[in-house]
DRENTI-531757 format. One record per atom (N, C-alpha, C): x, y negated, z; residue in three letters. Coordinates in Angstrom, 3 decimals. Atoms other than C-alpha are relative to their C-alpha. Layout:
<tigu X="X" Y="Y" Z="Z" res="ala"/>
...
// end
This chain:
<tigu X="0.575" Y="-1.236" Z="-0.501" res="unk"/>
<tigu X="111.804" Y="-19.768" Z="84.992" res="unk"/>
<tigu X="-0.579" Y="0.816" Z="-1.149" res="unk"/>
<tigu X="0.514" Y="-0.747" Z="1.141" res="unk"/>
<tigu X="110.256" Y="-18.886" Z="81.671" res="unk"/>
<tigu X="1.127" Y="0.737" Z="-0.722" res="unk"/>
<tigu X="-1.137" Y="-0.686" Z="0.618" res="unk"/>
<tigu X="113.708" Y="-18.044" Z="80.315" res="unk"/>
<tigu X="0.322" Y="1.264" Z="0.787" res="unk"/>
<tigu X="-0.254" Y="-1.182" Z="-0.836" res="unk"/>
<tigu X="114.295" Y="-15.695" Z="83.263" res="unk"/>
<tigu X="-1.096" Y="1.042" Z="-0.202" res="unk"/>
<tigu X="1.108" Y="-0.921" Z="0.257" res="unk"/>
<tigu X="110.873" Y="-14.170" Z="82.654" res="unk"/>
<tigu X="0.246" Y="0.738" Z="-1.314" res="unk"/>
<tigu X="-0.250" Y="-0.616" Z="1.304" res="unk"/>
<tigu X="111.835" Y="-13.540" Z="79.032" res="unk"/>
<tigu X="1.110" Y="1.035" Z="0.069" res="unk"/>
<tigu X="-1.126" Y="-0.925" Z="-0.111" res="unk"/>
<tigu X="115.031" Y="-11.794" Z="80.111" res="unk"/>
<tigu X="-0.356" Y="1.298" Z="0.711" res="unk"/>
<tigu X="0.416" Y="-1.214" Z="-0.700" res="unk"/>
<tigu X="113.208" Y="-9.290" Z="82.310" res="unk"/>
<tigu X="0.138" Y="-0.134" Z="1.498" res="unk"/>
<tigu X="0.118" Y="0.133" Z="-1.453" res="unk"/>
<tigu X="112.596" Y="-8.647" Z="86.004" res="unk"/>
<tigu X="1.308" Y="0.004" Z="0.782" res="unk"/>
<tigu X="-1.239" Y="-0.092" Z="-0.778" res="unk"/>
<tigu X="116.147" Y="-7.828" Z="87.130" res="unk"/>
<tigu X="1.117" Y="-0.861" Z="-0.579" res="unk"/>
<tigu X="-1.037" Y="0.774" Z="0.676" res="unk"/>
<tigu X="118.030" Y="-10.167" Z="84.799" res="unk"/>
<tigu X="0.423" Y="-1.210" Z="0.808" res="unk"/>
<tigu X="-0.520" Y="1.225" Z="-0.593" res="unk"/>
<tigu X="120.255" Y="-12.899" Z="86.108" res="unk"/>
<tigu X="0.579" Y="-0.860" Z="-1.116" res="unk"/>
<tigu X="-0.582" Y="0.930" Z="0.964" res="unk"/>
<tigu X="121.423" Y="-15.981" Z="84.263" res="unk"/>
<tigu X="0.593" Y="-1.171" Z="0.757" res="unk"/>
<tigu X="-0.654" Y="1.151" Z="-0.604" res="unk"/>
<tigu X="123.775" Y="-18.813" Z="85.095" res="unk"/>
<tigu X="-0.687" Y="-1.279" Z="-0.459" res="unk"/>
<tigu X="0.624" Y="1.292" Z="0.314" res="unk"/>
<tigu X="122.692" Y="-22.431" Z="85.065" res="unk"/>
<tigu X="0.274" Y="-0.405" Z="-1.437" res="unk"/>
<tigu X="-0.328" Y="0.457" Z="1.356" res="unk"/>
<tigu X="124.536" Y="-23.205" Z="81.847" res="unk"/>
<tigu X="-0.679" Y="0.859" Z="-1.063" res="unk"/>
<tigu X="0.687" Y="-0.870" Z="0.949" res="unk"/>
<tigu X="122.915" Y="-20.193" Z="80.152" res="unk"/>
<tigu X="-1.491" Y="-0.310" Z="-0.084" res="unk"/>
<tigu X="1.416" Y="0.359" Z="-0.018" res="unk"/>
<tigu X="119.455" Y="-21.388" Z="81.158" res="unk"/>
<tigu X="-0.242" Y="-1.380" Z="-0.590" res="unk"/>
<tigu X="0.170" Y="1.393" Z="0.408" res="unk"/>
<tigu X="120.016" Y="-25.051" Z="80.306" res="unk"/>
<tigu X="-0.250" Y="-0.146" Z="-1.503" res="unk"/>
<tigu X="0.144" Y="0.124" Z="1.450" res="unk"/>
<tigu X="120.378" Y="-24.593" Z="76.540" res="unk"/>
<tigu X="-1.388" Y="0.360" Z="-0.503" res="unk"/>
<tigu X="1.333" Y="-0.387" Z="0.481" res="unk"/>
<tigu X="117.210" Y="-22.613" Z="75.804" res="unk"/>
<tigu X="-1.127" Y="-0.835" Z="0.618" res="unk"/>
<tigu X="1.029" Y="0.811" Z="-0.651" res="unk"/>
<tigu X="115.265" Y="-24.718" Z="78.294" res="unk"/>
<tigu X="0.062" Y="-1.456" Z="-0.446" res="unk"/>
<tigu X="-0.208" Y="1.370" Z="0.479" res="unk"/>
<tigu X="116.620" Y="-27.902" Z="76.671" res="unk"/>
<tigu X="-0.030" Y="-1.009" Z="1.145" res="unk"/>
<tigu X="-0.083" Y="0.830" Z="-1.201" res="unk"/>
<tigu X="117.424" Y="-29.385" Z="80.064" res="unk"/>
<tigu X="1.480" Y="-0.199" Z="0.317" res="unk"/>
<tigu X="-1.404" Y="0.213" Z="-0.379" res="unk"/>
<tigu X="120.710" Y="-31.030" Z="81.112" res="unk"/>
<tigu X="0.394" Y="0.878" Z="1.190" res="unk"/>
<tigu X="-0.473" Y="-0.932" Z="-1.024" res="unk"/>
<tigu X="122.784" Y="-28.685" Z="83.294" res="unk"/>
<tigu X="-0.062" Y="-0.596" Z="1.407" res="unk"/>
<tigu X="0.007" Y="0.617" Z="-1.330" res="unk"/>
<tigu X="123.157" Y="-31.141" Z="86.199" res="unk"/>
<tigu X="-1.418" Y="-0.114" Z="0.562" res="unk"/>
<tigu X="1.400" Y="0.116" Z="-0.434" res="unk"/>
<tigu X="119.415" Y="-31.773" Z="86.353" res="unk"/>
<tigu X="-0.561" Y="1.381" Z="0.323" res="unk"/>
<tigu X="0.512" Y="-1.353" Z="-0.224" res="unk"/>
<tigu X="118.628" Y="-28.066" Z="86.044" res="unk"/>
<tigu X="0.536" Y="0.579" Z="1.306" res="unk"/>
<tigu X="-0.574" Y="-0.489" Z="-1.264" res="unk"/>
<tigu X="120.974" Y="-27.294" Z="88.963" res="unk"/>
<tigu X="-0.840" Y="-0.445" Z="1.187" res="unk"/>
<tigu X="0.831" Y="0.528" Z="-1.092" res="unk"/>
<tigu X="118.871" Y="-29.512" Z="91.216" res="unk"/>
<tigu X="-1.352" Y="0.702" Z="0.062" res="unk"/>
<tigu X="1.296" Y="-0.693" Z="0.065" res="unk"/>
<tigu X="115.650" Y="-27.875" Z="90.054" res="unk"/>
<tigu X="0.152" Y="1.440" Z="0.496" res="unk"/>
<tigu X="-0.218" Y="-1.391" Z="-0.410" res="unk"/>
<tigu X="117.058" Y="-24.374" Z="90.520" res="unk"/>
<tigu X="0.186" Y="0.102" Z="1.508" res="unk"/>
<tigu X="-0.151" Y="0.000" Z="-1.456" res="unk"/>
<tigu X="118.093" Y="-25.242" Z="94.090" res="unk"/>
<tigu X="-1.353" Y="-0.090" Z="0.703" res="unk"/>
<tigu X="1.339" Y="0.132" Z="-0.596" res="unk"/>
<tigu X="114.532" Y="-26.306" Z="94.867" res="unk"/>
<tigu X="-0.783" Y="1.312" Z="-0.126" res="unk"/>
<tigu X="0.706" Y="-1.267" Z="0.214" res="unk"/>
<tigu X="113.189" Y="-23.061" Z="93.399" res="unk"/>
<tigu X="0.550" Y="1.100" Z="0.899" res="unk"/>
<tigu X="-0.596" Y="-0.955" Z="-0.952" res="unk"/>
<tigu X="115.626" Y="-21.041" Z="95.547" res="unk"/>
<tigu X="-0.521" Y="-0.298" Z="1.401" res="unk"/>
<tigu X="0.508" Y="0.386" Z="-1.321" res="unk"/>
<tigu X="114.573" Y="-22.997" Z="98.656" res="unk"/>
<tigu X="-1.450" Y="0.425" Z="0.187" res="unk"/>
<tigu X="1.410" Y="-0.399" Z="-0.054" res="unk"/>
<tigu X="110.934" Y="-22.206" Z="97.817" res="unk"/>
<tigu X="-0.172" Y="1.517" Z="-0.102" res="unk"/>
<tigu X="-0.004" Y="-1.462" Z="0.095" res="unk"/>
<tigu X="111.889" Y="-18.509" Z="97.540" res="unk"/>
<tigu X="-0.692" Y="0.520" Z="-1.272" res="unk"/>
<tigu X="0.510" Y="-0.436" Z="1.296" res="unk"/>
<tigu X="110.797" Y="-18.328" Z="93.900" res="unk"/>
<tigu X="1.123" Y="0.588" Z="-0.853" res="unk"/>
<tigu X="-1.189" Y="-0.539" Z="0.647" res="unk"/>
<tigu X="114.334" Y="-17.617" Z="92.697" res="unk"/>
<tigu X="0.968" Y="0.491" Z="1.060" res="unk"/>
<tigu X="-1.095" Y="-0.466" Z="-0.844" res="unk"/>
<tigu X="117.276" Y="-15.760" Z="94.188" res="unk"/>
<tigu X="1.286" Y="-0.414" Z="-0.701" res="unk"/>
<tigu X="-1.305" Y="0.380" Z="0.530" res="unk"/>
<tigu X="120.788" Y="-17.091" Z="93.730" res="unk"/>
<tigu X="1.013" Y="1.050" Z="0.433" res="unk"/>
<tigu X="-1.010" Y="-1.016" Z="-0.288" res="unk"/>
<tigu X="123.534" Y="-14.471" Z="93.468" res="unk"/>
<tigu X="1.359" Y="-0.545" Z="-0.400" res="unk"/>
<tigu X="-1.344" Y="0.517" Z="0.250" res="unk"/>
<tigu X="127.165" Y="-15.489" Z="93.750" res="unk"/>
<tigu X="0.880" Y="1.102" Z="-0.594" res="unk"/>
<tigu X="-0.964" Y="-0.960" Z="0.510" res="unk"/>
<tigu X="130.117" Y="-13.841" Z="92.082" res="unk"/>
<tigu X="0.077" Y="0.020" Z="-1.509" res="unk"/>
<tigu X="-0.268" Y="-0.091" Z="1.427" res="unk"/>
<tigu X="131.331" Y="-12.845" Z="88.657" res="unk"/>
<tigu X="-1.258" Y="0.285" Z="-0.822" res="unk"/>
<tigu X="1.231" Y="-0.337" Z="0.721" res="unk"/>
<tigu X="127.989" Y="-11.363" Z="87.599" res="unk"/>
<tigu X="-1.209" Y="-0.678" Z="0.641" res="unk"/>
<tigu X="1.064" Y="0.706" Z="-0.710" res="unk"/>
<tigu X="125.970" Y="-13.835" Z="89.643" res="unk"/>
<tigu X="-0.844" Y="-0.862" Z="-0.927" res="unk"/>
<tigu X="0.920" Y="0.871" Z="0.719" res="unk"/>
<tigu X="123.344" Y="-16.294" Z="88.612" res="unk"/>
<tigu X="-1.306" Y="-0.067" Z="0.751" res="unk"/>
<tigu X="1.335" Y="0.113" Z="-0.584" res="unk"/>
<tigu X="119.674" Y="-16.786" Z="89.225" res="unk"/>
<tigu X="-0.895" Y="1.088" Z="-0.572" res="unk"/>
<tigu X="1.012" Y="-0.951" Z="0.459" res="unk"/>
<tigu X="116.854" Y="-14.267" Z="89.037" res="unk"/>
<tigu X="-1.301" Y="-0.302" Z="0.734" res="unk"/>
<tigu X="1.296" Y="0.182" Z="-0.646" res="unk"/>
<tigu X="113.169" Y="-14.243" Z="89.866" res="unk"/>
<tigu X="-0.010" Y="0.731" Z="1.332" res="unk"/>
<tigu X="0.075" Y="-0.614" Z="-1.325" res="unk"/>
<tigu X="112.516" Y="-13.518" Z="93.549" res="unk"/>
<tigu X="-1.135" Y="1.016" Z="0.079" res="unk"/>
<tigu X="1.155" Y="-0.905" Z="0.033" res="unk"/>
<tigu X="109.247" Y="-11.743" Z="92.739" res="unk"/>
<tigu X="-0.346" Y="0.276" Z="-1.456" res="unk"/>
<tigu X="0.441" Y="-0.231" Z="1.377" res="unk"/>
<tigu X="107.623" Y="-10.249" Z="89.665" res="unk"/>
<tigu X="-0.671" Y="-1.249" Z="-0.576" res="unk"/>
<tigu X="0.553" Y="1.187" Z="0.663" res="unk"/>
<tigu X="106.577" Y="-12.902" Z="87.133" res="unk"/>
<tigu X="-1.509" Y="-0.130" Z="0.217" res="unk"/>
<tigu X="1.445" Y="0.027" Z="-0.204" res="unk"/>
<tigu X="102.936" Y="-11.951" Z="87.632" res="unk"/>
<tigu X="-0.421" Y="-0.424" Z="1.396" res="unk"/>
<tigu X="0.294" Y="0.415" Z="-1.374" res="unk"/>
<tigu X="103.191" Y="-12.871" Z="91.317" res="unk"/>
<tigu X="0.426" Y="-1.441" Z="0.291" res="unk"/>
<tigu X="-0.443" Y="1.391" Z="-0.181" res="unk"/>
<tigu X="104.558" Y="-16.397" Z="90.785" res="unk"/>
<tigu X="-0.941" Y="-0.907" Z="-0.789" res="unk"/>
<tigu X="0.963" Y="0.872" Z="0.680" res="unk"/>
<tigu X="101.896" Y="-18.986" Z="90.026" res="unk"/>
<tigu X="0.655" Y="-1.306" Z="-0.443" res="unk"/>
<tigu X="-0.459" Y="1.301" Z="0.487" res="unk"/>
<tigu X="102.398" Y="-22.180" Z="88.105" res="unk"/>
<tigu X="-0.129" Y="-1.033" Z="1.117" res="unk"/>
<tigu X="0.183" Y="0.931" Z="-1.119" res="unk"/>
<tigu X="101.058" Y="-24.033" Z="91.164" res="unk"/>
<tigu X="1.174" Y="0.076" Z="0.973" res="unk"/>
<tigu X="-1.150" Y="-0.152" Z="-0.893" res="unk"/>
<tigu X="103.877" Y="-22.600" Z="93.306" res="unk"/>
<tigu X="1.236" Y="-0.687" Z="-0.578" res="unk"/>
<tigu X="-1.153" Y="0.616" Z="0.658" res="unk"/>
<tigu X="106.449" Y="-23.748" Z="90.779" res="unk"/>
<tigu X="-0.106" Y="-1.514" Z="0.063" res="unk"/>
<tigu X="0.197" Y="1.452" Z="-0.033" res="unk"/>
<tigu X="104.980" Y="-27.247" Z="90.541" res="unk"/>
<tigu X="0.215" Y="-0.553" Z="1.408" res="unk"/>
<tigu X="-0.192" Y="0.448" Z="-1.387" res="unk"/>
<tigu X="104.864" Y="-27.566" Z="94.332" res="unk"/>
<tigu X="1.474" Y="0.028" Z="0.394" res="unk"/>
<tigu X="-1.408" Y="-0.152" Z="-0.365" res="unk"/>
<tigu X="108.463" Y="-26.348" Z="94.655" res="unk"/>
<tigu X="0.859" Y="-1.132" Z="-0.548" res="unk"/>
<tigu X="-0.799" Y="1.065" Z="0.614" res="unk"/>
<tigu X="109.765" Y="-29.049" Z="92.337" res="unk"/>
<tigu X="-0.643" Y="-1.375" Z="0.204" res="unk"/>
<tigu X="0.652" Y="1.262" Z="-0.385" res="unk"/>
<tigu X="107.606" Y="-31.747" Z="93.923" res="unk"/>
<tigu X="-0.833" Y="-0.623" Z="-1.113" res="unk"/>
<tigu X="0.874" Y="0.478" Z="1.067" res="unk"/>
<tigu X="105.282" Y="-32.000" Z="90.946" res="unk"/>
<tigu X="-1.394" Y="0.594" Z="0.148" res="unk"/>
<tigu X="1.312" Y="-0.576" Z="-0.245" res="unk"/>
<tigu X="102.176" Y="-30.587" Z="92.586" res="unk"/>
<tigu X="-1.110" Y="-0.887" Z="-0.549" res="unk"/>
<tigu X="1.141" Y="0.718" Z="0.550" res="unk"/>
<tigu X="98.774" Y="-31.628" Z="91.350" res="unk"/>
<tigu X="-0.681" Y="-0.775" Z="1.123" res="unk"/>
<tigu X="0.588" Y="0.880" Z="-1.004" res="unk"/>
<tigu X="97.512" Y="-34.579" Z="93.354" res="unk"/>
<tigu X="-1.465" Y="-0.230" Z="-0.360" res="unk"/>
<tigu X="1.427" Y="0.132" Z="0.275" res="unk"/>
<tigu X="93.745" Y="-34.340" Z="93.493" res="unk"/>
<tigu X="-0.503" Y="-1.413" Z="0.228" res="unk"/>
<tigu X="0.406" Y="1.380" Z="-0.273" res="unk"/>
<tigu X="93.596" Y="-37.925" Z="94.716" res="unk"/>
<tigu X="0.701" Y="-1.004" Z="-0.898" res="unk"/>
<tigu X="-0.679" Y="0.906" Z="0.913" res="unk"/>
<tigu X="95.688" Y="-39.348" Z="91.899" res="unk"/>
<tigu X="-1.035" Y="-0.798" Z="-0.796" res="unk"/>
<tigu X="0.898" Y="0.886" Z="0.738" res="unk"/>
<tigu X="94.144" Y="-42.246" Z="90.019" res="unk"/>
<tigu X="0.489" Y="-0.132" Z="-1.437" res="unk"/>
<tigu X="-0.339" Y="0.140" Z="1.416" res="unk"/>
<tigu X="94.046" Y="-42.481" Z="86.220" res="unk"/>
<tigu X="0.681" Y="-1.333" Z="-0.279" res="unk"/>
<tigu X="-0.593" Y="1.327" Z="0.179" res="unk"/>
<tigu X="95.007" Y="-46.157" Z="86.542" res="unk"/>
<tigu X="1.188" Y="-0.245" Z="0.925" res="unk"/>
<tigu X="-1.115" Y="0.162" Z="-0.917" res="unk"/>
<tigu X="97.601" Y="-45.594" Z="89.258" res="unk"/>
<tigu X="-0.338" Y="-0.808" Z="1.246" res="unk"/>
<tigu X="0.395" Y="0.745" Z="-1.196" res="unk"/>
<tigu X="95.581" Y="-47.399" Z="91.936" res="unk"/>
<tigu X="0.355" Y="0.821" Z="1.232" res="unk"/>
<tigu X="-0.373" Y="-0.718" Z="-1.224" res="unk"/>
<tigu X="96.758" Y="-46.526" Z="95.437" res="unk"/>
<tigu X="-1.224" Y="0.460" Z="0.773" res="unk"/>
<tigu X="1.215" Y="-0.366" Z="-0.722" res="unk"/>
<tigu X="93.223" Y="-46.366" Z="96.761" res="unk"/>
<tigu X="-1.110" Y="0.292" Z="-1.005" res="unk"/>
<tigu X="1.026" Y="-0.429" Z="0.945" res="unk"/>
<tigu X="90.928" Y="-44.391" Z="94.509" res="unk"/>
<tigu X="-0.539" Y="1.331" Z="0.486" res="unk"/>
<tigu X="0.654" Y="-1.227" Z="-0.436" res="unk"/>
<tigu X="88.482" Y="-41.832" Z="95.828" res="unk"/>
<tigu X="-1.493" Y="-0.159" Z="-0.224" res="unk"/>
<tigu X="1.446" Y="0.044" Z="0.226" res="unk"/>
<tigu X="84.777" Y="-41.075" Z="95.834" res="unk"/>
<tigu X="-0.642" Y="-1.248" Z="0.613" res="unk"/>
<tigu X="0.548" Y="1.204" Z="-0.648" res="unk"/>
<tigu X="84.161" Y="-44.025" Z="98.190" res="unk"/>
<tigu X="0.477" Y="-1.286" Z="-0.666" res="unk"/>
<tigu X="-0.581" Y="1.161" Z="0.671" res="unk"/>
<tigu X="86.408" Y="-46.427" Z="96.232" res="unk"/>
<tigu X="0.485" Y="0.432" Z="-1.391" res="unk"/>
<tigu X="-0.413" Y="-0.565" Z="1.287" res="unk"/>
<tigu X="86.375" Y="-45.099" Z="92.670" res="unk"/>
<tigu X="0.467" Y="-1.055" Z="-1.013" res="unk"/>
<tigu X="-0.354" Y="0.815" Z="1.159" res="unk"/>
<tigu X="88.135" Y="-46.543" Z="89.671" res="unk"/>
<tigu X="-1.015" Y="0.356" Z="-1.099" res="unk"/>
<tigu X="0.982" Y="-0.300" Z="1.060" res="unk"/>
<tigu X="86.135" Y="-46.594" Z="86.398" res="unk"/>
<tigu X="0.073" Y="1.434" Z="-0.539" res="unk"/>
<tigu X="-0.143" Y="-1.366" Z="0.533" res="unk"/>
<tigu X="87.527" Y="-43.157" Z="85.397" res="unk"/>
<tigu X="0.008" Y="1.078" Z="1.075" res="unk"/>
<tigu X="-0.134" Y="-0.951" Z="-1.102" res="unk"/>
<tigu X="87.408" Y="-41.507" Z="88.825" res="unk"/>
<tigu X="-0.764" Y="1.313" Z="-0.212" res="unk"/>
<tigu X="0.712" Y="-1.281" Z="0.158" res="unk"/>
<tigu X="84.663" Y="-38.938" Z="88.096" res="unk"/>
<tigu X="0.626" Y="0.898" Z="-1.073" res="unk"/>
<tigu X="-0.596" Y="-0.803" Z="1.070" res="unk"/>
<tigu X="86.253" Y="-37.806" Z="84.821" res="unk"/>
<tigu X="1.394" Y="0.482" Z="0.373" res="unk"/>
<tigu X="-1.363" Y="-0.371" Z="-0.361" res="unk"/>
<tigu X="89.804" Y="-37.828" Z="86.158" res="unk"/>
<tigu X="0.010" Y="1.032" Z="1.117" res="unk"/>
<tigu X="0.112" Y="-0.995" Z="-1.074" res="unk"/>
<tigu X="88.756" Y="-35.891" Z="89.266" res="unk"/>
<tigu X="-0.317" Y="1.373" Z="-0.572" res="unk"/>
<tigu X="0.354" Y="-1.273" Z="0.644" res="unk"/>
<tigu X="87.178" Y="-33.224" Z="87.085" res="unk"/>
<tigu X="1.206" Y="0.588" Z="-0.719" res="unk"/>
<tigu X="-1.204" Y="-0.461" Z="0.680" res="unk"/>
<tigu X="90.350" Y="-33.014" Z="85.007" res="unk"/>
<tigu X="1.018" Y="0.542" Z="1.000" res="unk"/>
<tigu X="-0.954" Y="-0.442" Z="-1.026" res="unk"/>
<tigu X="92.557" Y="-32.751" Z="88.114" res="unk"/>
<tigu X="-0.410" Y="1.336" Z="0.601" res="unk"/>
<tigu X="0.491" Y="-1.258" Z="-0.561" res="unk"/>
<tigu X="90.371" Y="-29.985" Z="89.555" res="unk"/>
<tigu X="0.197" Y="1.146" Z="-0.983" res="unk"/>
<tigu X="-0.183" Y="-1.040" Z="1.020" res="unk"/>
<tigu X="90.532" Y="-28.057" Z="86.268" res="unk"/>
<tigu X="1.466" Y="0.397" Z="-0.123" res="unk"/>
<tigu X="-1.431" Y="-0.287" Z="0.102" res="unk"/>
<tigu X="94.317" Y="-28.360" Z="86.049" res="unk"/>
<tigu X="0.465" Y="0.760" Z="1.232" res="unk"/>
<tigu X="-0.385" Y="-0.689" Z="-1.236" res="unk"/>
<tigu X="94.694" Y="-27.306" Z="89.686" res="unk"/>
<tigu X="-0.467" Y="1.462" Z="-0.037" res="unk"/>
<tigu X="0.523" Y="-1.372" Z="0.079" res="unk"/>
<tigu X="92.470" Y="-24.239" Z="89.158" res="unk"/>
<tigu X="0.814" Y="0.826" Z="-1.001" res="unk"/>
<tigu X="-0.821" Y="-0.690" Z="0.995" res="unk"/>
<tigu X="94.452" Y="-23.319" Z="86.019" res="unk"/>
<tigu X="1.361" Y="0.374" Z="0.587" res="unk"/>
<tigu X="-1.331" Y="-0.232" Z="-0.564" res="unk"/>
<tigu X="97.792" Y="-23.659" Z="87.852" res="unk"/>
<tigu X="-0.026" Y="1.064" Z="1.089" res="unk"/>
<tigu X="0.107" Y="-0.989" Z="-1.071" res="unk"/>
<tigu X="96.575" Y="-21.533" Z="90.765" res="unk"/>
<tigu X="-0.266" Y="1.407" Z="-0.523" res="unk"/>
<tigu X="0.302" Y="-1.341" Z="0.529" res="unk"/>
<tigu X="95.388" Y="-18.667" Z="88.557" res="unk"/>
<tigu X="1.015" Y="0.459" Z="-1.056" res="unk"/>
<tigu X="-0.961" Y="-0.341" Z="1.047" res="unk"/>
<tigu X="98.139" Y="-18.795" Z="85.907" res="unk"/>
<tigu X="1.354" Y="0.341" Z="0.602" res="unk"/>
<tigu X="-1.295" Y="-0.443" Z="-0.505" res="unk"/>
<tigu X="101.444" Y="-17.007" Z="86.440" res="unk"/>
<tigu X="1.042" Y="-0.065" Z="-1.112" res="unk"/>
<tigu X="-1.068" Y="-0.069" Z="0.997" res="unk"/>
<tigu X="104.792" Y="-16.796" Z="84.723" res="unk"/>
<tigu X="-0.255" Y="1.116" Z="-1.007" res="unk"/>
<tigu X="0.286" Y="-1.116" Z="0.910" res="unk"/>
<tigu X="103.657" Y="-13.485" Z="83.257" res="unk"/>
<tigu X="-0.973" Y="-0.419" Z="-1.093" res="unk"/>
<tigu X="0.955" Y="0.476" Z="1.006" res="unk"/>
<tigu X="100.848" Y="-15.312" Z="81.458" res="unk"/>
<tigu X="0.708" Y="-0.709" Z="-1.150" res="unk"/>
<tigu X="-0.771" Y="0.678" Z="1.039" res="unk"/>
<tigu X="103.517" Y="-17.189" Z="79.518" res="unk"/>
<tigu X="0.796" Y="0.992" Z="-0.834" res="unk"/>
<tigu X="-0.776" Y="-1.052" Z="0.652" res="unk"/>
<tigu X="104.947" Y="-13.862" Z="78.314" res="unk"/>
<tigu X="0.152" Y="-0.118" Z="-1.502" res="unk"/>
<tigu X="-0.153" Y="0.071" Z="1.462" res="unk"/>
<tigu X="104.170" Y="-14.184" Z="74.605" res="unk"/>
<tigu X="0.888" Y="-1.160" Z="-0.452" res="unk"/>
<tigu X="-0.790" Y="1.163" Z="0.383" res="unk"/>
<tigu X="105.835" Y="-17.595" Z="74.511" res="unk"/>
<tigu X="1.458" Y="0.153" Z="0.420" res="unk"/>
<tigu X="-1.368" Y="-0.136" Z="-0.500" res="unk"/>
<tigu X="108.893" Y="-16.591" Z="76.523" res="unk"/>
<tigu X="0.834" Y="0.923" Z="-0.867" res="unk"/>
<tigu X="-0.771" Y="-0.904" Z="0.860" res="unk"/>
<tigu X="109.874" Y="-13.895" Z="74.041" res="unk"/>
<tigu X="0.818" Y="-0.776" Z="-1.035" res="unk"/>
<tigu X="-0.727" Y="0.829" Z="0.951" res="unk"/>
<tigu X="110.938" Y="-16.671" Z="71.672" res="unk"/>
<tigu X="1.334" Y="-0.472" Z="0.577" res="unk"/>
<tigu X="-1.207" Y="0.479" Z="-0.658" res="unk"/>
<tigu X="113.546" Y="-17.716" Z="74.226" res="unk"/>
<tigu X="1.053" Y="1.089" Z="0.166" res="unk"/>
<tigu X="-0.914" Y="-1.111" Z="-0.296" res="unk"/>
<tigu X="115.095" Y="-14.280" Z="74.689" res="unk"/>
<tigu X="1.188" Y="0.015" Z="-0.946" res="unk"/>
<tigu X="-1.112" Y="-0.059" Z="0.957" res="unk"/>
<tigu X="117.189" Y="-14.372" Z="71.514" res="unk"/>
<tigu X="1.015" Y="-1.093" Z="0.281" res="unk"/>
<tigu X="-0.924" Y="1.111" Z="-0.275" res="unk"/>
<tigu X="118.668" Y="-17.759" Z="72.417" res="unk"/>
<tigu X="0.865" Y="0.296" Z="1.216" res="unk"/>
<tigu X="-0.762" Y="-0.290" Z="-1.220" res="unk"/>
<tigu X="119.734" Y="-16.551" Z="75.866" res="unk"/>
<tigu X="0.878" Y="1.226" Z="-0.208" res="unk"/>
<tigu X="-0.789" Y="-1.204" Z="0.223" res="unk"/>
<tigu X="120.949" Y="-13.147" Z="74.673" res="unk"/>
<tigu X="1.287" Y="-0.283" Z="-0.761" res="unk"/>
<tigu X="-1.204" Y="0.369" Z="0.738" res="unk"/>
<tigu X="123.492" Y="-14.913" Z="72.469" res="unk"/>
<tigu X="1.095" Y="-0.549" Z="0.887" res="unk"/>
<tigu X="-0.965" Y="0.600" Z="-0.929" res="unk"/>
<tigu X="125.308" Y="-16.142" Z="75.571" res="unk"/>
<tigu X="1.163" Y="0.844" Z="0.123" res="unk"/>
// end
């Protein structure tokens, strides 16, 4: 999605064109892109000039939405040690610190958008434009 952001709001790109700059295998990226289309974060356009494009402006797509769409949402009840039962009533030794970290990451993901990554995505534009 950062590559699409770098290309601009109306730009489309095919899976193979996104895979290289993103350094992700094409088959794996196809599965991720399908999830992002299902979550209505991307639009898939068929045909000769088809590909994927952002469904909304980059500034309206949060990192939290992206993480949720690809099943990597932030689990506030996750345990630093991987214990299945770790909460305020049954804490692991790191529960207070790990909870604070999880809350901070969740707040960051909810307020941060693809547009916030703008300065970093410009580095990707040249790699994709060479397609």
